C-alpha positions, 0 to 999 in steps of 0.5 A: 083838175079837182079830180086828179087830186087822191083825197084820201093821200090829202087826208093822210098828209093832212093828218101826218101836218098836224102833228107836226111832219113838216115834209107832209106840208111841204108835198102839200104846198107843191100839190096846191100851190099851183092851183093857189096861185092861179087864183090869185093871178085871176083875181089881183091880175099881177103876178108877183102880187100873186106869188106873195099872196099865195105864201102868205096864204100858207104861212097862214095856213101852216101856223095854224095847222102848227096851232091843231086848227085850219083844215081838217079834210078838203085842204085844197079847198082851204086854201082855195078860201084862203088865198081867195080872200087875201086876193080879194083883200089886196085888191079892195086895198088897190083900188082905195089907192088914190095916185096924186102927180101933185106935189102942192096937193102931196103937200097938203094931204101930209100936212107939210109947209105950204100946204094949208097949215090951218086945216091941217090943226083943225082937222087935228083938233076935231080929231082930238076932240073924239073919245079914244074909241071912236079914233080907235076904229077910224083908225083901223077902218079909215086908214088901215083899212080893216073890215069891221068883220076882220075887227069885230071879234078884236073889239069884242063885238059884232062886225054889225056894232064896229060899223055903227060904231065907225059911222057915229065916229065919221059923223062926230069928225065931221061935226067937230071938223065943221065946228073948228072950221066955224069958229075960226071963221 
């Protein structure tokens, strides 16, 4: 399909979009959305999720173009790269989802009455004993599922430093939990 695209037309439309012409961006959308949808659906295997990912992709690209960033050439390649990144992130996040059909297990996970409240208290105490920065990185990496590369610039660190910080925080949390559990026994 790439052979059918008029790269000169894409370049002209992209220049107009960078100048604020929303109609030009709309034409770019119409020409590349089917390709983006096929790529997203191939990765996530869900038509509705693919629709959402394509919309998110074009929203991100439009915001980048309006901010003076974004693609300056190869618009279809930029869109394809963005939608694939979002689709893989979506798939990875879904792969981490744990389905629990036992209500007692949900109660234990959520710390509801009937669950082991003492254990939940030990977890809370262990977490509270950590420095704020370690709690913050554990939340972002393990709960919100941000990757170290996404957090690197946000935390003014390299991705490797974020990974290392998260590993140290997990180790400290584990040790603090075991200490509180030993104290309770």
